N, CA, C and O atoms as a MOPAC input file, in Angstrom:
PM7 MOZYME 1SCF
protein

 N    122.87000 1   113.20200 1    71.36300 1
 C    122.94500 1   111.67100 1    72.05500 1
 C    122.84300 1   111.49700 1    73.32200 1
 O    122.44600 1   110.44600 1    73.82500 1
 N    123.39700 1   113.10400 1    74.33200 1
 C    123.04000 1   112.64400 1    75.57500 1
 C    121.58400 1   112.17200 1    76.09300 1
 O    121.31900 1   111.37500 1    76.99300 1
 N    120.85400 1   112.79500 1    75.37800 1
 C    119.35000 1   112.99400 1    75.79500 1
 C    118.80800 1   111.13600 1    75.33800 1
 O    117.92900 1   110.54500 1    75.96500 1
 N    119.46000 1   110.61900 1    74.33500 1
 C    119.14500 1   109.33600 1    74.26900 1
 C    119.74200 1   108.54300 1    75.08100 1
 O    119.11000 1   107.64900 1    75.64300 1
 N    120.99000 1   108.71900 1    75.27300 1
 C    121.58800 1   108.11100 1    76.64300 1
 C    120.57700 1   108.13900 1    78.10600 1
 O    120.33300 1   107.20800 1    78.87400 1
 N    120.29500 1   109.00200 1    78.13500 1
 C    119.63800 1   109.24200 1    79.59200 1
 C    118.29500 1   108.68500 1    79.59600 1
 O    117.74400 1   108.08200 1    80.51700 1
 N    117.71800 1   109.04500 1    78.13200 1
 C    116.38900 1   108.03100 1    78.19900 1
 C    116.57000 1   106.35000 1    78.29300 1
 O    115.76700 1   105.58300 1    78.82600 1
 N    117.59500 1   106.05700 1    77.75900 1
 C    117.98800 1   104.10800 1    78.01600 1
 C    118.28800 1   104.24500 1    79.26800 1
 O    117.62500 1   103.42700 1    79.90600 1
 N    119.08800 1   104.99100 1    80.07800 1
 C    119.34500 1   105.23000 1    81.53800 1
 C    118.01300 1   104.82600 1    82.22200 1
 O    117.78100 1   103.83600 1    82.91500 1
 N    117.34300 1   105.66100 1    81.91700 1
 C    116.11500 1   105.64500 1    82.78500 1
 C    114.94800 1   104.60400 1    82.22100 1
 O    113.92000 1   104.63800 1    82.89800 1
 N    114.93300 1   103.77700 1    81.21100 1
 C    114.29700 1   102.77700 1    80.66900 1
 C    114.76900 1   101.66100 1    81.06900 1
 O    113.92600 1   100.78500 1    81.26400 1
 N    116.06700 1   101.34800 1    81.29700 1
 C    116.45200 1   100.10200 1    81.62200 1
 C    116.95400 1   100.03100 1    83.21000 1
 O    117.48800 1    99.04900 1    83.72600 1
 N    116.66300 1   101.28100 1    83.85400 1
 C    116.41700 1   101.48300 1    85.65700 1
 C    115.17900 1   101.07800 1    85.90900 1
 O    114.87200 1   100.38600 1    86.88000 1
 N    114.39800 1   101.49200 1    85.03700 1
 C    112.75200 1   101.10500 1    85.17200 1
 C    112.23400 1    99.64200 1    85.42100 1
 O    111.42600 1    99.14900 1    86.20900 1
 N    113.24300 1    99.03000 1    84.16500 1
 C    113.18500 1    97.82400 1    83.87300 1
 C    113.44600 1    97.01900 1    85.04500 1
 O    112.62100 1    96.24300 1    85.52700 1
 N    114.73700 1    97.24100 1    85.54200 1
 C    115.36200 1    96.54800 1    86.70700 1
 C    114.90500 1    96.52200 1    87.72500 1
 O    115.11000 1    95.59200 1    88.50400 1
 N    114.00300 1    97.75000 1    88.05500 1
 C    113.56900 1    98.06100 1    89.44000 1
 C    112.43500 1    97.64100 1    89.52500 1
 O    111.98300 1    97.30300 1    90.61900 1
 N    111.56900 1    97.54800 1    88.16100 1
 C    110.23400 1    96.72800 1    88.30700 1
 C    110.38400 1    95.06200 1    88.62800 1
 O    109.70000 1    94.29100 1    89.30100 1
 N    111.70600 1    94.87300 1    87.75500 1
 C    111.61900 1    93.09400 1    87.94000 1
 C    111.87100 1    92.77400 1    89.50300 1
 O    111.47100 1    91.73600 1    90.03100 1
 N    112.46800 1    93.62800 1    90.07400 1
 C    113.05100 1    93.38800 1    91.54500 1
 C    112.34200 1    92.36400 1    92.28600 1
 O    112.92800 1    91.51300 1    92.95500 1
 N    110.53900 1    92.48000 1    92.11900 1
 C    109.77500 1    91.98800 1    93.28000 1
 C    109.89300 1    90.58200 1    92.28500 1
 O    110.32800 1    89.73500 1    93.06600 1
 N    109.74100 1    90.02100 1    91.13700 1
 C    110.01400 1    89.31700 1    90.53500 1
 C    111.38000 1    87.90800 1    90.72000 1
 O    111.50200 1    86.76600 1    90.27700 1
 N    112.16800 1    88.78400 1    91.59200 1
 C    113.29900 1    87.86900 1    91.59300 1
 C    113.28400 1    87.03900 1    93.09300 1
 O    114.25100 1    86.36300 1    93.44500 1
 N    112.12400 1    87.17800 1    93.87400 1
 C    111.86800 1    86.67300 1    95.16100 1
 C    113.01500 1    86.55500 1    95.80100 1
 O    113.44300 1    85.51300 1    96.30000 1
 N    113.56500 1    87.66500 1    95.80500 1
 C    114.79700 1    87.94900 1    96.92700 1
 C    116.09600 1    87.21600 1    96.28000 1
 O    116.92900 1    86.64300 1    96.98200 1
 N    116.17100 1    87.29200 1    94.97100 1
 C    117.27400 1    86.72400 1    94.51800 1
 C    117.52500 1    85.34400 1    94.04700 1
 O    118.51800 1    84.83100 1    93.53100 1
 N    116.32900 1    84.86800 1    94.37100 1
 C    116.12000 1    83.13900 1    94.23100 1
 C    115.79100 1    82.87700 1    92.81000 1
 O    116.31800 1    81.84800 1    92.38600 1
 N    115.10400 1    83.49000 1    92.00700 1
 C    114.84000 1    83.04500 1    90.40000 1
 C    115.94300 1    83.65400 1    89.67700 1
 O    116.19500 1    84.85800 1    89.71200 1
 N    116.55800 1    82.82700 1    89.05300 1
 C    117.54900 1    83.17400 1    88.19500 1
 C    117.19500 1    84.32700 1    87.28700 1
 O    117.60500 1    85.41200 1    87.69800 1
 N    116.37000 1    84.35100 1    85.87800 1
 C    115.99100 1    85.01100 1    84.96800 1
 C    115.40900 1    86.60800 1    85.46900 1
 O    115.52600 1    87.67700 1    84.87200 1
 N    114.84900 1    86.35500 1    86.59000 1
 C    114.37500 1    88.00200 1    87.02100 1
 C    115.64000 1    88.62900 1    87.70900 1
 O    115.75000 1    89.84100 1    87.89200 1
 N    116.46200 1    87.82300 1    88.02700 1
 C    117.46300 1    88.21500 1    88.77300 1
 C    118.51600 1    88.63100 1    88.06600 1
 O    119.11800 1    89.64400 1    88.42100 1
 N    118.90900 1    87.88800 1    86.92300 1
 C    119.70700 1    88.47600 1    85.65800 1
 C    119.06500 1    89.70800 1    85.10800 1
 O    119.82000 1    90.56500 1    84.65000 1
 N    117.82600 1    89.90700 1    85.09000 1
 C    117.34200 1    91.21800 1    84.60800 1
 C    117.65200 1    92.24300 1    85.30400 1
 O    118.04400 1    93.28000 1    84.76700 1
 N    117.55700 1    92.14500 1    86.24400 1
 C    117.60700 1    93.30700 1    87.67500 1
 C    119.15600 1    93.75400 1    87.36900 1
 O    119.51600 1    94.92400 1    87.23700 1
 N    119.92200 1    92.71200 1    87.29000 1
 C    121.50900 1    92.93600 1    87.74800 1
 C    121.84500 1    93.40900 1    86.21600 1
 O    122.33100 1    94.54000 1    86.18700 1
 N    121.71100 1    92.87400 1    85.11900 1
 C    122.08800 1    93.53000 1    83.84000 1
 C    121.27600 1    94.95000 1    83.75400 1
 O    121.87300 1    95.97700 1    83.43100 1
 N    119.88900 1    94.94700 1    84.06000 1
 C    119.45100 1    96.34700 1    83.85200 1
 C    119.78300 1    97.42200 1    84.80500 1
 O    119.53900 1    98.58600 1    84.48500 1
 N    120.39900 1    97.10300 1    86.12200 1
 C    120.85100 1    98.13600 1    86.65700 1
 C    122.46100 1    98.40100 1    85.76700 1
 O    122.59700 1    99.53300 1    85.30200 1
 N    123.31900 1    97.66400 1    85.60000 1
 C    124.45500 1    97.69300 1    84.98000 1
 C    124.34100 1    98.48300 1    83.91500 1
 O    125.02300 1    99.50300 1    83.81500 1
 N    123.37900 1    98.06900 1    82.89900 1
 C    123.30100 1    99.36700 1    81.73600 1
 C    122.78900 1   100.54400 1    82.03800 1
 O    123.16500 1   101.58200 1    81.49400 1
 N    121.92400 1   100.49000 1    82.89200 1
 C    121.63100 1   102.02000 1    83.31300 1
 C    122.44500 1   102.69900 1    83.72100 1
 O    122.21100 1   103.87400 1    83.44100 1
 N    123.48700 1   102.52900 1    84.36700 1
 C    124.49500 1   103.29300 1    85.13100 1
 C    125.56300 1   103.30800 1    84.10700 1
 O    126.24700 1   104.33000 1    84.16000 1
 N    125.83900 1   102.60400 1    83.34400 1
 C    126.70100 1   102.56800 1    82.04200 1
 C    126.05800 1   103.63200 1    80.92300 1
 O    126.96000 1   104.20800 1    80.31400 1
 N    124.92900 1   103.96700 1    80.57400 1
 C    124.26700 1   104.87900 1    80.09900 1
 C    124.14900 1   106.18400 1    80.58000 1
 O    124.12800 1   107.17100 1    79.84300 1
 N    124.04100 1   106.22700 1    82.26500 1
 C    124.25900 1   107.17000 1    82.87500 1
 C    125.66200 1   108.20400 1    82.76900 1
 O    125.81900 1   109.40900 1    82.57400 1
 N    126.52200 1   107.10100 1    82.99500 1
 C    127.84600 1   107.81600 1    82.58400 1
 C    128.15400 1   108.37900 1    81.42300 1
 O    128.97700 1   109.29400 1    81.39400 1
 N    127.57800 1   107.94600 1    80.35100 1
 C    127.76400 1   108.78100 1    78.95800 1
 C    126.85600 1   109.53200 1    79.03800 1
 O    126.91800 1   110.20500 1    78.00900 1
 N    125.93000 1   109.89400 1    79.69000 1
 C    125.19300 1   111.04500 1    79.96700 1
 C    125.63700 1   112.40700 1    80.60000 1
 O    125.32100 1   113.58100 1    80.40600 1
 N    126.49300 1   111.76400 1    81.43000 1
 C    127.62300 1   112.96900 1    82.29500 1
 C    128.60900 1   113.55000 1    81.23100 1
 O    129.20100 1   114.62800 1    81.28900 1
 N    128.65700 1   112.60500 1    80.25000 1
 C    129.78400 1   113.90800 1    79.45000 1
 C    129.06300 1   115.15400 1    79.25500 1
 O    129.66700 1   116.06600 1    79.81900 1
 N    128.00800 1   115.54300 1    78.67500 1
 C    127.60400 1   116.66800 1    78.38200 1
 C    126.48300 1   117.45500 1    79.35300 1
 O    126.41100 1   118.68200 1    79.43000 1
 N    125.65500 1   116.55200 1    80.04900 1
 C    124.59900 1   117.31400 1    80.81600 1
 C    125.46800 1   117.11300 1    82.14400 1
 O    126.28000 1   116.19400 1    82.25700 1
 N    125.20300 1   118.11300 1    83.19100 1
 C    125.60500 1   118.36500 1    84.41600 1
 C    125.02400 1   116.92100 1    85.63200 1
 O    123.88700 1   116.44800 1    85.65500 1
 N    125.84100 1   116.63000 1    86.24700 1
 C    125.33800 1   115.78500 1    87.11900 1
 C    123.88000 1   115.71300 1    88.06000 1
 O    123.08400 1   114.80600 1    88.30300 1
 N    123.97100 1   117.06900 1    88.42500 1
 C    122.75000 1   117.36800 1    88.93900 1
 C    121.33000 1   117.40800 1    88.48600 1
 O    120.27500 1   117.00600 1    88.97600 1
 N    121.67700 1   118.07200 1    87.30900 1
 C    120.48500 1   117.79600 1    86.52500 1
 C    120.09100 1   116.14400 1    85.69800 1
 O    118.97400 1   115.67100 1    85.49300 1
 N    121.56400 1   115.50300 1    85.32500 1
 C    121.02300 1   114.12800 1    85.09000 1
 C    120.26000 1   113.41800 1    86.01100 1
 O    119.21000 1   112.84500 1    85.72200 1
 N    120.88400 1   113.45200 1    87.36400 1
 C    120.23900 1   112.61200 1    88.23400 1
 C    118.81900 1   113.11500 1    88.72900 1
 O    117.97200 1   112.39500 1    89.25700 1
 N    118.69700 1   114.50800 1    88.46300 1
 C    117.10900 1   115.03300 1    88.65100 1
 C    116.06200 1   114.41900 1    88.03000 1
 O    115.01600 1   114.09700 1    88.59500 1
 N    116.39300 1   114.20000 1    86.55100 1
 C    115.86500 1   113.79700 1    85.58200 1
 C    115.41700 1   112.49000 1    85.58500 1
 O    114.23700 1   112.15800 1    85.47600 1
 N    116.83300 1   111.37800 1    85.77500 1
 C    117.05900 1   110.22200 1    85.73700 1
 C    116.04400 1   109.57900 1    87.08100 1
 O    115.30600 1   108.61600 1    86.87000 1
 N    116.10100 1   110.06800 1    88.09000 1
 C    115.50300 1   109.77000 1    89.01500 1
 C    113.70500 1   110.20000 1    89.52800 1
 O    112.86100 1   109.63300 1    90.22200 1
 N    113.75600 1   111.51100 1    88.73400 1
 C    112.08000 1   111.98100 1    88.72500 1
 C    111.57100 1   111.05900 1    87.83100 1
 O    110.70900 1   110.29700 1    88.26900 1
 N    111.96600 1   110.94100 1    86.48500 1
 C    110.98100 1   110.31500 1    85.32500 1
 C    110.93300 1   108.90800 1    85.93200 1
 O    109.83800 1   108.34400 1    85.94200 1
 N    112.13900 1   108.20300 1    86.50200 1
 C    112.05300 1   106.83600 1    87.07800 1
 C    110.80700 1   106.68800 1    88.30800 1
 O    109.76400 1   106.06300 1    88.11500 1
 N    111.07700 1   107.24200 1    89.31400 1
 C    109.83400 1   107.02800 1    89.81300 1
 C    108.36400 1   106.99200 1    89.30500 1
 O    107.58000 1   106.11100 1    89.65700 1
 N    108.11400 1   107.76600 1    88.65400 1
 C    106.90900 1   108.21500 1    88.02200 1
 C    106.68800 1   106.51100 1    86.84500 1
 O    105.62500 1   105.89600 1    86.76100 1
 N    107.73000 1   106.20100 1    86.25700 1
 C    107.50200 1   105.35300 1    85.61600 1
 C    107.38300 1   103.98100 1    86.19300 1
 O    106.78000 1   103.09200 1    85.59300 1
 N    108.03500 1   103.77700 1    87.52100 1
 C    108.17100 1   102.60300 1    88.45300 1
 C    106.54400 1   102.55900 1    88.96500 1
 O    105.87300 1   101.57800 1    89.28600 1
 N    106.23300 1   103.75800 1    88.92600 1
 C    104.75900 1   103.81300 1    89.70700 1
 C    103.88500 1   103.04100 1    88.72800 1
 O    103.21800 1   102.04700 1    89.01500 1
 N    103.97300 1   103.62400 1    87.54100 1
 C    103.03500 1   103.16600 1    86.53600 1
 C    103.69800 1   101.69800 1    86.11700 1
 O    102.96000 1   101.02400 1    85.39900 1
 N    104.63100 1   101.26600 1    86.36600 1
 C    105.00300 1    99.69500 1    86.66400 1
 C    104.23000 1    98.93600 1    87.38600 1
 O    103.69800 1    97.90100 1    86.98600 1
 N    104.09100 1    99.59600 1    88.90400 1
 C    103.52900 1    99.10400 1    89.65200 1
 C    101.97000 1    98.98900 1    89.59000 1
 O    101.29400 1    98.25800 1    90.31400 1
 N    101.53600 1    99.76800 1    88.68000 1
 C    100.01300 1    99.79400 1    88.73800 1
 C     99.75800 1    98.55800 1    87.53300 1
 O     98.87900 1    97.70700 1    87.66500 1
 N    100.55500 1    98.61500 1    86.51200 1
 C    100.28100 1    97.87700 1    85.70000 1
 C    100.65300 1    96.32300 1    85.84300 1
 O     99.89200 1    95.47500 1    85.37700 1
 N    101.94100 1    95.94100 1    86.55500 1
 C    102.14700 1    94.41500 1    86.86500 1
 C    101.94200 1    94.15700 1    88.29800 1
 O    102.20100 1    93.01100 1    88.66700 1
 N    101.50300 1    95.05100 1    89.23200 1
 C    101.22200 1    94.46800 1    90.36800 1
 C    100.30900 1    95.29000 1    90.95700 1
 O    100.38100 1    95.58100 1    92.15100 1
 N     99.37000 1    95.73000 1    90.15500 1
 C     98.18400 1    96.24400 1    90.91900 1
 C     98.49400 1    97.19700 1    92.15200 1
 O     97.63300 1    97.13500 1    93.03000 1
 N     99.41000 1    97.95100 1    92.36300 1
 C     99.59400 1    98.95000 1    93.61000 1
 C     99.23800 1   100.28600 1    93.16800 1
 O    100.00400 1   100.99600 1    92.51600 1
 N     98.06900 1   100.62000 1    93.52800 1
 C     97.74700 1   101.82800 1    92.83600 1
 C     98.29500 1   102.93500 1    93.93700 1
 O     98.28600 1   102.74600 1    95.15300 1
 N     98.72500 1   104.00900 1    93.34100 1
 C     99.00000 1   105.22500 1    94.32000 1
 C     98.15600 1   105.92900 1    94.84600 1
 O     97.29200 1   106.37900 1    94.09300 1
 N     98.09000 1   106.26800 1    96.25000 1
 C     96.93800 1   107.19000 1    96.71200 1
 C     97.33000 1   108.54200 1    96.30000 1
 O     98.35700 1   108.76400 1    95.65900 1
 N     96.40100 1   109.54800 1    96.72000 1
 C     96.28600 1   110.98100 1    96.30200 1
 C     97.82200 1   111.58900 1    97.15600 1
 O     98.57300 1   112.28600 1    96.47400 1
 N     98.12800 1   111.35700 1    98.29700 1
 C     99.34900 1   111.86200 1    98.98700 1
 C    100.41000 1   111.37300 1    97.57700 1
 O    100.99800 1   112.28700 1    97.00000 1
 N    100.55100 1   110.35600 1    97.22700 1
 C    101.59800 1   109.82100 1    96.43000 1
 C    101.55500 1   110.50000 1    95.42800 1
 O    102.52400 1   111.22600 1    95.20600 1
 N    100.33400 1   110.49500 1    94.41500 1
 C    100.20700 1   111.43100 1    93.28300 1
 C    100.74100 1   112.42100 1    93.41300 1
 O    101.64000 1   112.69300 1    92.61800 1
 N    100.40900 1   113.31700 1    94.43000 1
 C    100.81000 1   114.62500 1    94.86200 1
 C    102.26900 1   115.22800 1    94.83400 1
 O    102.82900 1   116.25100 1    94.44200 1
 N    102.59600 1   113.97600 1    95.49200 1
 C    104.33000 1   114.04200 1    95.54500 1
 C    105.02000 1   113.83800 1    94.43300 1
 O    106.01000 1   114.49400 1    94.10800 1
 N    104.45200 1   112.77500 1    93.70000 1
 C    105.45200 1   112.89300 1    92.16200 1
 C    104.98900 1   113.70500 1    91.34100 1
 O    105.61600 1   113.77200 1    90.28400 1
 N    103.88200 1   114.52000 1    91.47500 1
 C    103.83800 1   115.58300 1    90.56100 1
 C    104.72500 1   117.00800 1    90.92600 1
 O    105.13800 1   117.77900 1    90.06000 1
 N    104.92100 1   117.18000 1    92.35800 1
 C    105.80400 1   118.08900 1    92.84100 1
 C    107.31800 1   117.55900 1    92.47000 1
 O    108.18400 1   118.42700 1    92.35900 1
 N    107.66500 1   116.25300 1    92.28400 1
 C    108.91500 1   115.76400 1    91.91900 1
 C    109.05000 1   116.40500 1    90.42500 1
 O    110.07900 1   116.95100 1    90.02800 1
 N    107.85100 1   116.25600 1    89.64900 1
 C    108.30700 1   115.99600 1    88.11400 1
 C    108.20000 1   117.68100 1    87.61400 1
 O    108.49600 1   118.04200 1    86.47500 1
 N    107.67700 1   118.69600 1    88.79600 1
 C    107.65000 1   119.90900 1    88.90000 1
 C    108.90700 1   120.64300 1    88.85000 1
 O    109.26900 1   121.51300 1    88.05700 1
 N    109.58800 1   120.05200 1    89.99100 1
 C    111.21800 1   120.47800 1    90.47300 1
 C    111.75800 1   120.07400 1    89.33800 1
 O    112.31400 1   120.99200 1    88.73400 1
 N    111.82200 1   118.52300 1    88.56300 1
 C    112.61700 1   118.27000 1    87.44500 1
 C    112.50900 1   119.25500 1    86.25000 1
 O    113.45800 1   119.67300 1    85.58800 1
 N    111.28100 1   119.53700 1    86.09200 1
 C    111.15900 1   120.81000 1    84.72800 1
 C    111.84900 1   121.73000 1    85.07600 1
 O    112.84900 1   122.06100 1    84.43800 1
 N    111.40100 1   122.40900 1    86.30300 1
 C    112.09000 1   123.68600 1    86.81200 1
 C    113.77600 1   123.81200 1    86.74100 1
 O    114.35600 1   124.81600 1    86.32600 1
 N    114.44900 1   122.57700 1    87.23600 1
 C    115.74000 1   122.24500 1    87.08900 1
 C    115.93100 1   122.17400 1    85.52600 1
 O    116.78400 1   122.92700 1    85.05800 1
 N    115.34700 1   121.48700 1    84.80500 1
 C    115.89100 1   121.24300 1    83.36700 1
 C    115.63400 1   122.72400 1    82.80900 1
 O    116.64400 1   123.25800 1    82.34900 1
 N    114.58800 1   123.39300 1    82.77600 1
 C    114.31600 1   124.77800 1    82.13800 1
 C    115.25900 1   125.63700 1    82.47400 1
 O    115.95200 1   126.11300 1    81.57500 1
 N    115.45400 1   125.96800 1    83.67800 1
 C    116.20700 1   127.20100 1    84.39800 1
 C    117.17200 1   127.40600 1    84.98000 1
 O    117.42000 1   128.50100 1    85.48400 1
 N    118.23000 1   126.00200 1    85.06600 1
 C    119.30300 1   125.78400 1    85.62400 1
 C    120.29400 1   126.37500 1    84.57100 1
 O    120.23400 1   126.22800 1    83.35000 1
 N    121.22200 1   127.07600 1    85.29600 1
 C    122.45800 1   127.43600 1    84.54500 1
 C    123.75800 1   126.48000 1    84.50800 1
 O    124.74800 1   126.75900 1    83.83200 1
 N    123.67900 1   125.62700 1    85.09500 1
 C    124.64700 1   124.47000 1    85.36300 1
 C    125.14200 1   124.32000 1    84.09200 1
 O    124.36200 1   124.28900 1    83.14000 1
 N    126.48600 1   124.21000 1    83.92200 1
 C    127.41400 1   123.72300 1    82.69600 1
 C    128.32800 1   122.56000 1    83.22400 1
 O    128.83000 1   122.32500 1    84.32400 1
 N    128.34600 1   121.89400 1    81.94600 1
 C    129.56300 1   120.40700 1    82.31700 1
 C    131.18700 1   121.26900 1    82.02700 1
 O    131.50400 1   122.02300 1    81.10700 1
 N    131.81200 1   120.89100 1    82.96000 1
 C    133.43200 1   121.68000 1    83.12700 1
 C    134.23800 1   120.59000 1    82.21500 1
 O    135.44800 1   120.71500 1    82.02900 1

């Protein structure tokens, strides 16, 4: 169940972050509500994840996958195409997340 909570935390964070630009500096009500509720839900699901997955691993997966998905949302919704260094950097981040997830011996106490 922890990985479902983590997936929900990532999804709601990506939605909230992707909607930030649409808020027009929090002057538009509905996009602003989406951002605030998205972040609130994201942190709630993140706390549920922390019951059984260590904080370092949780945050690495949450932020790493979030970076990639927000970049994809930027391409789709805002036509913001990443350049080669950005793609290489994201590949390194994902590689790091994979290494941490597969080889870390961290335990929840």
